[in-house]
N, C-alpha and C positions, 0 to 999 in steps of 0.2 A: 808403447802404449800404456802400459798400467801405470807407468811412473807418470807421464805427463797427465793421464786422469788423474791421479791422484794429486798432483801437482792443482790441477783448475779446478779439483772440488775444495782444496785446501783454500786456494784464490778467493772462491766462492764465498766458503764461510766466512772468512777473514772481512770481504765485502758487507757481506750482510750484516755482520757484527755492527761493522764500523757505520752502516747506514741505520741501523737500530740504536746504537750510542749516540748520534747524531739527530736523530727524529724528535720533534717537539711538538706537544699537542697545541689545540686553539687555545686561546686567553678569553675569556669570558667576556661581554663588554662590560658586566657590572665591575670585574675588576679593572679592565682598564681606563672605565670611567672615574674609579675611586682614585687611580693616578693621575690621569691626562685632562680633568675637566677642568671648565674653570668656574669663575665665581660668578660668569654672567653666562656661561653656557646652556643653549638652549635645543630642543630638539623636536624638529618636523615631524608631524606622525602620520601614518596611512591608517585611519580605522585606529587600533589599539596598538599598533606596529610600529616602533621609532622606524625612522629612515635617514634622514640628515641632521648631524651636526653641524650647529652654528653660535656665533658670537654676535651680540649687538649690542655697541656702546657709543656713548658719546651723545650730544644735544639730540632730541627729537626733531627739532626744528631745522637741523643744519644739514647743509649737502650732505649728500651719501657718497661713501667711497665702499665700492665692494672690490673684498680679495679674493684670488683665486690661486691656490697652489700649484704645485706640480706633482710629476707621478712619483710616485711613494710616498711624499711627503703629507703633510698636514696643514691647519690654520698655525700653527705653533711658529709655521717658518716668518710669520709675518709680526710675530710680539714687539718687538723693536718698532717698526712702523705704527704698529696702532696705539702704543702708549703716546707716541708726536701725535697723531693725528686725532686723537678721541677728544680733544679739548675744542677742536672746533668744527670737526666734523664727524658725523653719524658714521661709525665704522661697522660695518658688516663682511664678517669672515665665514667660510664655510668648509668644512671637509667633505672632499666629493665623494659620490657612492664608492664603495671599496676602498677609503683611504680613512685614517683618522678614526674617529668616532662613529664614522656614517656607515650605514648598513651596505647592503648589496641588493636593491629592488630588483634588477635584472642583469645577472652576469653576458648574457648571451648577447645582449647588446649592447654592453658596456662599451663606451667612446666617448668622442666628442658631443655626438647629438642628443645623447643623454645627459652628458655633462652641461649642454647649453642649456636643455629643458630644466634640470636641476637649478641651475642659476636665476632661470624666471621663476621658478617655483616657489624660491625663498623670497624673490622679490614679490610678487604678489601676496604671498603670504604676509610679511611685513607691509601690505599696501605703500610699497615705495615705486614710484610712477619714473623716476629717473632720477639716475645715478651714474657715476666715474664708474667705468669698469676695469682692475686692476689684473693681471692674470701673467703667473710666473711659469714659463717653459709649458707643461702641458696645459695648465692654466691659462698660460695667453693664447697659446691654441684657441682653448676655450673662449677667450675673451675677444679673439676676431671674429670668432665665427660666429660668436653672439653679434657683433656690431652688424654683420650683415644679414642676418636674421631678425633682430630685432634696434634698425636704427632710431627710431623713437624717443627708444627708453633710456638713451645713452645723452650724458653730457660731455662725456671724454671717455678716453681710451688709451690702457696705458699696458706696453707691453716689455716686459721683464724678461729678457732670453727667452723670448717665445719661440714655440717650434712651429712645424706647420710646412716649411719647405724640404723638398727633396735633398739628400746629400749631393753636392756635384762630386765628380770622381776625383778620388783622393780625402776628401770629407766623410769623416765618422771612424777614421783608424784611430784617432785620441779617445775615441769612447771609453767609458771606464770598464773594465774586464767584464764586469756583475752582467753588465747591459749585452756585452758579445757575448756572453755565456747563455743567459736568458734566450737570447733568438733561436735558440737551437731547440729543437723541440723535446730530443732525446733527455737535453740536459734538464731541460723544465720538468720534464716527469720525474725525474730521479729526485731532483733539488726540491720539488712542492713544500715536502714535509719536513726537510731538514734546518737545523739550525744554521741562520745564515750571517750571523753576527759578524763574522771577519771577513765575507762578502761586502755587508753594507758597510761596514767601516772602510774599508778599500774604496766603494765607490764613493763613499760621501768625501772622502780625502781625493778624490780626483775633482769633485764638483766645486773645491774651493781652489783659488791660488794659493794661499798658504792654508795647509793640511792641520795646522795649529787651532781653527775653528773647530776642525770636530771634537767633541768631546764624548766621555763614557756617557755621560747621560743623552746626546745626540743619538748615540747609536742604540742605545737601548730604548729609547724612544720609537725609533724606525722599525726596530726588529721586532717589539712589541706589538704596537699597531700593525703591523703586516702580518701579525698571528693573529689578530681578529678571525670570528668566524667568517667562511667565506672571503675573507681580502684575499688571501696567496693565489685563491681560483681569479680573483677580479684582476691581481696585478699580472700575473701570467696571460690571461687573458689580452690584455691591453698590449703586453711585450712582443704577443707571438704576430700581432698586424691583422690579427684576423677578423679582426673589428671592424666597422665602419669608419672611414675616415675622409676628412675633408682637407685636399689639400691647397697650401698657398699658390697664387699663382699672380702676376703682375695684372690680369685681364680683373680678376676675382675681388682684389683687393683695393684695386680705384675704385670698385663702388662702394667703399667704407666714407661715411660723412662726417664722424665724430672726430673730435678735435683729436690728435693722438701725440702721444710719448712713446718714442722709443728709449728702452736702454738696453744696455748689453757688458757684458765685462768683456775685457779683452782676451782673457786667458780663458775662456771657456771651453771644455773639453769636451762639451756633451752637444752643444750648438753653436757652430762659428760663427765670430764675429760677424762674418760679411752675411750672415742670415739677418741679422739686427739689419745692417745698411740695406739689404733687398726689402726689407719692411719698408723702411723710412722711403726708400725710392719709390716704392710701389702705392703708398698710402697718400692720397693727396694731402698735401701740407703737413704732414709729419714731422716731427722734431727727433733729433737722435743724440742722445748722451751716449758715450763709450767710456766705461769707466777701467782706468790703468790697473793693470797687478790685479784684476778681479775676474773671480771665477764665474759658476752658472748661479750662482744665488747673492747678487747683489744687495739683496734686502736684507742679507746678514752681515755678508761679508764689507760690506761699504755701506750701512745703516744709516749714519749720521747725512753721509755726504746725498744718499741716493733718496732718503726722505724728505731733504730740504730742497733736494729736485723736484719730487712730487708736489710737495707743497707750493712750490713758485708755479709750477703747470696750475696747479689745482684754483691758487689766487688767480689766475689770469683768466678763469672759467667762471669763477664765483667774485668777481672783484668788490660787488655791493651786497653781496649776501651773506656773508661767512662772519658768524658772529666771534667776538675777541674776548668777550667777560664773561663767559657761561663757563664755569667749573662742571666737569662730568665727575660726578662722585667717586666713578672707580679710578680717578688719577689719587684717589687719596686712600683709598680703600685696597687692602691686599689681597692678593687675585693670588690662587693657585696656578702655577706652572709660567706665571708671568703677565 
């Protein structure tokens, strides 16, 4: 028994020492903004407190496109699309609460309902009355929930590997290891303050068909932004499933009236391509595009092809509205971070 006690104490010391070695402090918003803000970054405030980070580029009188990222991501995921859209469209991108450079107004209620209100708040602040809403993954979940709550405000809806359906038996087995791990309450508590870079890299590599898309800069960005004050709590709350959720169903989605384009990678390890088909079948008149050899993030992995499809969809919505000869100064001005 004495030997067993010594072994257990030694093991506890080793594990505690390892935990402290891997522990990482928060990174201040000032530091993060110096690295990841863009030349056209703006911040929505509540009183004197900054809350939501967003960008707003393109002609002021052009049709508006609002882009919403997915879980643990940031508005940088839309860099390639924004460069191709902002000549002819007003492009608004935002970091959802608890993501990117946005703060966490209320982590206890973080979830789709809060995100829907955030999108609407940004639109109202900018006096944008109608727009096409685009969302990837959790941002896609936000987008279709917004379409149900504010149908009068949407010209169109674009769902990119959108979330919202419950997994059928056998689905979800290919989820990245980091997501499986974070669904465990004990693991979340232990890992909350640790260096997650290796797991973040693994999760990102599982999100692409071609893992070569994952760069050191991408891993560093995801890791750094997850360490913003309050972000780790927000991300873990979302992963716990304890926050309010709005689940997709044929009956619910049948109420969407906005013209809809559904995009989905055929090799998405996070959200099965069958879910993209389910969205297309449930939403009246929806168009479906499936990208071969593509993972969870087509706007990055198939940037040129997917944005061309988006532009074709937008052209159909705004056949006589889109300006073709207005040059946005941001097309020629250098930008920090893309």
